[in-house]
N, C-alpha and C positions, 0 to 999 in steps of 0.2 A: 670400447665405445668412444664416440666422438665427444670432445670436451664441450661443456655447456655453452661456451662462447661461440661455438660453431653451429648450434642448432637453435633456431628461433621460430616460434609459431606466431604469426601475425594474423589478426582478424580485423575486418572492417565491418561496421554495423550492417545488419541485414535490412535492406530497405523493404518497406511494405510493397507487395506486388499489386497495388491498387492504383498506380499512376506512374507517369514517366519521371525520369530524373531531372532535376534542375541544378543550377550551379551552386546553390546552397548546400545540397547534398555532397557535391564533389569537394568543395572547400572544407566542409566539416569533417569528413572522415576518409574518403577514398583517395584523394590526391596526396595528403600527407602520408597515408599508409603506403601508397605506391612509390613515392619518393624514397621512403625508408627501405622498402623491400628491394628496389632496384639497386640502391647503394649497397645493401648487405650482400646481394648477389655478386656485385662487383668485387666484394671482399672475399668471394669464394666461400661464403658461409652457407650452411644448409638451412634455407629459409623456405617455409611454406606460407602461402597467403590465401586465407579462406574467407569467403563470404557467400551470400546466396539470397534468394528471395524469401522474405518472411510472408508466408502464404496463409496464415491462420489469423484468428482473432476478429474483433468487431469491425475493424476498418474494412476488411475484405467483404464481410457480410453486408455492411452498410452500403458500400459501393454497388454490390450486386443487387441489393433490394432496390436502390434508386434507379438502376438501369434496367431492372426487370429481367436479369439474366442470372445464371448460376455462378457461385464463387469460382468454380473450375474455369469458366470462360474468362473471368476477370484475371485469374492468376496466370493462365496460359498466355494471354495477350501481353501482360506487362512483364512477365518473366522473360519472354522472348525479346521484347523491345529493349528492356534494360540490360540484358546480357549482351546483346549486339551493340548497344550504346557504349557500355564499358569497354568492349573490345576495340571499337573504333577509336575511342579516346585514349587507348593505350594503357588502361588499368590492367595490371598483369597478374590477375588471380591465377592460382594453381587450380582452384576449383570454385566455380560459382554455382552453388547447389540450390536445392529446393526443399523447403520444410514439408512439402506435401509428399515427398518420396517415402516409400515404406521403411527404408533404413533409418530415416529420421524419426518416424513414429516409433519404431522399435527402440531406438536409443533413448528418446525422451521418456517412453514408458518404463524403460529399464531404470532410469534415474529415479522416477517416482516410486517404483517398486522397492528399490534399495532403501530409500529414505523411509518409506512406509514400513518395511520390514524391520528397520531399526527403531521404529516407534517415534520417529521425529515429528510426524504430522499430528495435529489435534483435530478431531472431528467436531464441527460446531454447526448447530442450526441457528440461523440468524435471519433477520428480515432484510430482504433486498428489494430493490425497485423492480416493478412489474408494469408493463404497458398493457392496459386492459383492452385497448383497441386491437393491438397485434397479438394479444394473448401469449406473451413471452416475457421471461425475465430479461432484464437489460444488462448487458455487459457494460463495464465502466465507460467505454468509449461511445456507448449509445445514450449517455446521459451528459447533458451540459447544464451549466448554471453559473452563478457568480462565485468566484473564488473567495473563500473566507479570509484569505491572507492578504491578497492585493486588490480584491474587488474587480478583477477582470471578469467581464460578463460572459465569456465563452470558455470557461475552464471545463475540462473533461472530468469524468468521475474517478479517474486514477491519477491525474496530474494536471496542474495548471501550466500550460506552455508559456505563459507570460512571465511568471515569477519562479517556475521550476519546482514549486511545492508538490510533494506527494500527497494525494488526497484519497479519501474514500467517498463513494457516491453520496453517502448521507451527510458528508461535510458541506456539500454544495448548498448555496442559498438559491431559492427559487429553481429547483431542478426541473428540467424538461427532457422528455424523451425525444431523441433525434429521429425516431421512426414516425411517430404521430404528431409530434410537437406539443403534446399534452403533458400535464403533470402526472408522473407515474405514482403508483401506490406501492406500499410496502407489503410484501408477502413472505412467509417463511420458506427457507430452502436450506439444504445441507451442503457444506463444503469442507475441504481439507486445508488446514492452515499451517503455514511454516512459522514456528515461533521465533521470529527474528530477535525478540527481546532476550531469548535464551542465549543467542550467539553474540550479544552486545559486548560482553567482556572480552571475548576473543577478538572481535572486530576492532575494539579499541586498542588492543595490544598489537595486532597485525597491521592495522591501517594507521591509526592516529600516531602511534609510536614508531612503527616500522617504516612508514612512508613519508614522514615529516621531512621536508627539505629535498625529497626525491621526486615527488609528484608535482605537477604544475599547480601553482597557487589557486587557480580557479577550480581545479578538480578537488584538491585537498580541502579547500575551504567549504565547498558544498558538502562533501562527505562529513567533515567535522560538524557542520551545522546539523546534519541529520542525526548523527550519533549523540550530540549534546542534547537534542530535543527528545531523545529516547525512542528506541525502535519498538514497534508493536507487531503482533502476529499478523501475517498477511495470507489471504486465501490464495491457494495455488491451483484452484479449479474454478470453472465458470459454467453457467447454464448457457450453452450455445449449441447451434446446429452444425458448426463448422470448426474443425480443429482435431487435436489428438485426443482420442478417447481415454478417459480415466480407466486404468487397467485394474478395476475392482468389480466384483459382482454387484448387480442391481444399481448401476450408475448410468443408465441410459439418459442421454441428453446432457451429460456432464463431460466437459473437456478440460484439458490442462490449460492453465493460465498461459497466455501467449508469452509473458515474460519469464515463464519457466521454460517453455520449449524453444523459444527463439535463440537464446545464447547457446543452448545445447546444439543448435544448428551448426555452429562452428565445428563441433566434435563429429557430428554425423557427416558433414562435408569432408572432414579429414578421413573418416572411415571409407567413404566412397572413393576419394582420391587414392588412398592406399590400396584398395581393391583394384583400381584401374591401373596402378603403376607398380604393383608388386612390392609395396612398402609396408612397414610396421607402424600403424597409426599411433600405437601406445608410446612410441619414443617421443612423440610431439605433445602428448597430453598427460601421460601417467608419470607418477613419481618413480624414479629409477632406484635400484639398490644403493647406488652412490649418489648423494645429492649433487655432486659435481657434474653428473651426467644428465641432470634434468634440463629440459629445454627452457628457454626464456619465452614467456607468454606476454604478448603486448596487444592490447585492444585499442583500435582507433575508432572513435565515436564522436558524435555531437553532444553538446552539453545536456540535451534533454534526456540522454540515456545514461548519465553518470551514475545515478543511484542503482540502476539495474546491473551495471558492469562492475561497480566498485563495492557494492554492499550485498545485494541479493544473490548474484551469481557466485561470487567468492564464498558466501555462506553455504550455498548449495554444494559447491566443489569441496569445501572443507568438511562438511558434514558427511558427504559421500565417502571421503577418506582416501581415495586412490589418486587424486588428480593434483597437478601443479596449480599454483595460484598466479594471477597476473603480476608480472614484475612492474608493469607500468600501464596506465590508461591515459594517454595524452589527449584528452578530449579538447575539441575546439569549441568556441562560442558560435554565434549565429552570423551569417552573412546577410546584410541588407542590400536592397537594390534601389538605386536612383532615389535615395532619400526616404524610402519607406521599407517596412518589413516585407520580406518575401511572403507571398500569399498564393498558395496553389488554388484555393477556392475562387479567388478573384482573378486568377490567371496573371498575377503580377510576378512573373518569373521569366528567367531565360532558360528554356528547356534545352537540355543538352542534345537530344536527338535532332531537334530543329536546327540548332547551331551547326551540327555536323553535316546536315543535309545541305545547308546553304554554303558552308565553308569546309568542305571535306578534307582540305589539305592544311587547315590552320588549327590543328589540335594544340600545338605547342604554344601558339600565341595566347590561347586561353589558359593553358596550363601555367604559363609563366605569370600571367596577370593574376590568376587566383592564388598562386604561391606568394606573390609579392604583397598581396593584401590579406593573406590568410588570417582568420580571426583566432589567433592562437591563445590569447588570454582575455580578450574583450571583443565585442561585436565590431565588425568592420563593414565596409560598403563597396559594392561593385557599381561602377558607372561606365557607360560606353566611352565617355571622354577619357577616363582614366585608362581604359583598355587601349584606346588609340595612342595615348601618351606612352604607355609601357611599350607598345609595339614600335612606335616611331622613334622615341627618344632613347630606348635601351636595346631592344632586339635589332632594329635596323641600324641606328646611328652608332651603336657601340659594338655589339657582337657581330652583326652582319657586316658592318663596314670594315672592321679589323680583318676578319677572315677573308673578305673579298679582296681588299687591298693586298694582303700578303700573298694570296694565291695568284692574283692577276699579275703582280709584279714578278713573281717567280716564273710564271709562264712567259712573260715579256722578255725578261733578261736572261733566263737560264733554261728556256724551253721546257718548263714544267718539271725540272729535276732539282732535287734538294742540293743546294750548293754547300761547299765545305765551310767550316768555321775556322777563323784565323785568330790572331792575337786579340784578346778582349780588352775593351776600354771600360772605365768605371760605369758608364751608362749601360753597357751590356751586362756587367756583373749585377747591377741593381735589378735589371729586368729578370735575370735568371734567378735571383734571390726570391723575387715575387713568385716566379714559376715554382720554386721549391716550397714556398711557405703557404700559398693560398689553398692548394688542395687539402692540406691539413686543417685549415680553418673551416673549409666546407664540411669536411668529415666530422669535425668536432661538433659543429652546429647541428648536423643531421642526427648524430648520436644523442644529442640533448633535445631533439624534437623541436629545434628552432629553425624551421624551414624557411621562413622569410630571411633570416640572417644568412642561411646557407646559400640561397639564391643570390643574395646581394654579393657575397664573396665570389661566387662563380662569375658574375658580371664584372667584378673588380679585376679578374684576370684579363678579360677582354679589354677593359679600360686601360690596364697596364700596357697591353699590346698596342692599343691605339696611340697612347702617349709616346710609347717607344718609337713607333714609326714616325709620328709627327716630329719628335725631337731629333731623330737621326736623319730624316729626309733622304731616303735611299734614291728617290727619283732625281735628286740633284747630285748626289755623290757619285752616281753611276758614270757621270761624264768624266770624272777625274780619278776614281779609285774603285775599280770593279771588285777587288778583293774585300774591300770594306763592306760593300753591298752584299757580298756573299755571306759575310758574318751576320749582318743585320737580318737578312731574310732567313738564314738558318735559324736564328733565335726566334724570329717571328713564326716560323713554321713549327718549332718545338712548342711554343705557346699555343698555337692552333691545335696541335695534336693533344696537348693536355686538356684544352677546352673540349675536345671531342669526347674525352673520358669523363670529366667532372660535370659536363652538361647532361649526361645520360639520365640521371635520376629525375631531372626537371624537364628536360626537352628530349625525350627519347627519339622522336622522329628527326629532329634536327641533328642529334648526335649521329644517327645512322647516315644521314645525307653527308655530313661533314667527313665522317670516316670513309665514305665512298669516294669523295673528292680527293682525300689524302691517300687513297689506295692503301688504307691502314686498318688493321683490326686490333682493337684493344685486348690486352690479356687480363685486364682488371684494374681495380683502383690502386693497387700497390705501386703501379708504374706511373700514376698520374703526375707525380712530382719529378719525373725523370726529364733531363734536358737533352736526351738523345733518342727519343722515341722514333724519330725519322732519320734513318742513316743517310750519310752523304751518298749521292748518286741515286737515291730512291725516286722513282718516277711517280708523278702525281697525275690525277685525271684533270680534265678541264673544269674550271670552277663555274658554278651557277650561283645565283643569289639565294641566300637562305631565307630572307624575309622580304616582304613587299610593304611599302608605305601605305597607310590607311588614310583616306581623304575625309575631310569634314562631311561631305555629302553622304558618305556611307554611314557615318556615325549618326547623322540626323535621321537617316532612314531607320536605323535600329531603334532609336528612341521613339520615333513616330509609330513604329510597329508595336512597341510595348504599350504605348498609350492607346493605340487603336484597339488592342485587345481588352484594355481596362482603362478607359479614358477618365479616371477619377481625378488624377493629378492633384493640384492644390485645393480643388473644390471639396475634397473629403479628407478629414483627418482620421487617424486611427482611433479606435475605441478608447485605448488607453491614452493618457496624456503624453504628448510628445514633449521633449525638452525644448526650452525656449531657444529660438533661433538667434543667430548672431545679431548683436546690437546694430541698429541703424540710426541715422541722424534724421532730424526734422526735414532736411532737404530731400532725403531719400523718400520719406513718407509722402510729401506733397507731390511727388511725381505720379502717385497712384490716383487715377481719376475714377472714383467710384460713384455711381449714381443709381437712383431708383428708376426701374423700368417696369412695364407691364407686359405679361406674356400674351401675345395676340393669337398665336397658333402653336400647336405642339403635335408631334407625330413621332412614332418609333422609326429608327433608322434600320433599313433592311440589312440583314446578315449581322446585326449586332444585338446582343442580349441586353446591353447596358445603356446604349446611347438614345437620348431623345433629341430631336431637332426642333428648335423653337424659333419663332420670330418674335423679337422684342421691340417694343416702342420705347426708345431711350429718351424721348423728348428732343433729341438731336436728329435722330433718324430711325428707320426701321432696319434691323439687322438680324442675321442668323447666328445663333449660338448653340453649340452642342454641349450636352451635359450628361454625365454617366449616372442618371437617376432613374432609368427605365424600370429597374427592379423595385423602386420605392414609390413611384407615382404612375398612375394611368394618365395618358396625354390629356384626355377630356377634363380630368379633375383639376388641372392646373391652369387652364385657360382663364385669363382675367386676373390672375394673381399678380400682385406687385412684389417685385424681388429686387435684391441689390446686385449690381453687376459692375465688374471692372471693365470699363469701356476702352481704355487705351492699352490693352494687352495686344501684342503683335498677333495678327491672324495666324491660325494653324490649321492645316488640313487633317481631318480624321475621316476614315472610310470614304475618301474622295470628296468630302464636303468641307468647305472652309468655315471655321468657327471664328467669329469676330468679337470675342469677349469671354468673360468667365463669370458665371453666376456664383455668388457666395453661399456656401452651405456649411452646416455643422452636422454633428452626429450625436444621436441620443445614446444612452447606455446599452440599448439593444441593437445598436448598429444601424438604425434607420436614419437616412439622410433627411435633414430638415432645412427649409429655406430660411435665410436671414432676411427679415422683412421689417418695414417701418411699423410702428405701433398703430398708426392711423393712415388713412389715404392721403397721399401727397402727390404733387405734380410730377409726371414723368420728367426725368432729367434733373431732379433735385439732387444736389451733391451730398455726399456722405463724408464727414470729416470728424 
């Protein structure tokens, strides 16, 4: 059998098939998983990479009910869209499966039956929330309310996505049904519970002791908090119309809890892949006769899935008895967008399929940016200005510039043929040392799941090459010493060849272009530090530019597009308190000209769900201001109101209309926007200080 170091099972979280992918999904799980997998494949290791659409549970039903269509229509639409989007972006799954497939239902039911036959489940009747208007029990995600831990007003019945606390629906303060919007009632129902408290001693030994110092601190810390708080039994079934049937008699209307069946989706995906490719799926999931032959199991997820992958799923695998356990779960934190949290409901997101439609040949530019800001141990932020800076200052100015100069000079001086290397000078030896050392640094960082560091080391090799060319100045030396230039460009080409290898995990499309220009095909990572990948006399293809500079105008268009879809901007704050902004001086404050104005007219903006167009009397003039409050106020209801407005804000176009100011708003605990108003009537144009 193959040694354990050669067989690796990699999974990336199954996204719900109820909507498209955005960049937060990619930075959280799929890009780090893909980088790791591509690198391991370069090491000639036996790696499988599994994911798929999570097509069950309350989220799918909720979306289907809202749109008035069947769950099947929802999952078919978004499975196809997301699968194609992953492929276009270069995420290299071996199998992107579906939890609605029969093989998955059979596998999930098999797990339940095994645990049931072992007597692991406890059967309990309890009171659960019921929507009287819709006449159905409410799954956890059908209930929202105030989190008892952090007071976030939109926590779900199973988890608060603001603080990460695991909840039960009855923990919520002021619970509401997401179907009817009304307060649900409690009714008795029967379910099967997994006694997590029974497994706590084992989890403390395996996880708290066994993973200390080995797992990322953000992951280990969250798991430690859970275990220290004490685990409780958790229901593994739900009252639902859509999902995997509970495989017991007289259980009509009972489905497996989605967080029981979803992780099992990795296993059913592997089974399908094995059937399609004539492989043995058990080699990648089951314990082998010799422990040394067990595969390594690694889960890539976002932080909201930590408890399920680090506590509940391992407990299920351990209790089943035949399966390997995760070696590591390198979960990432959240990615924010342009100063705010990503919000799919508010359309505050960069949707990956839209990006690829607009920029079909710029996958690597986004991959590199997301890698360089990856939220590995704390939340990070994506901005279009930073995207531009990463592209222009690093991909274009460092990597692209070095490659282009090296190849163009080789074409110019030596007809595109690799020249020989002669006697080395200290500067040559220093460059070759970097060529020998940097691939090892990249490899070590990837193995430790430090992908930002790994990408930085990769760029460092291009930076080394740029400095080497700048210091040796072959364009000047060629006039006096052709042999010296042969050595310089030989070394430059060897660095370029190494870059074509070590860039592959991060920039697969660029790596392919670069190897095509070099007329070279890599044999794997083990040769990445070689200084003779390109033999003397090897013929190169004509070079083309790897990257294009991005102009300010394009960035402004992307920012405007984002605000066009959700033009709340600074007028609206998040429900939870934001951290205090950077300190300003009094001189900064007095630049703001805020005045009282009266709303003279108001109307909805065509083709926008959120924008109202208003005419304001500012005392200075009458002007048009747009505000994202259409879902909070009817136009007729606000005419005549006095409001506070920032009048010296630079005009900005939204939906083709120029907005000449910003109305000041706040948000109540329920998410409703409210005007900031004077206590009594004052003259229009009165200053605010």
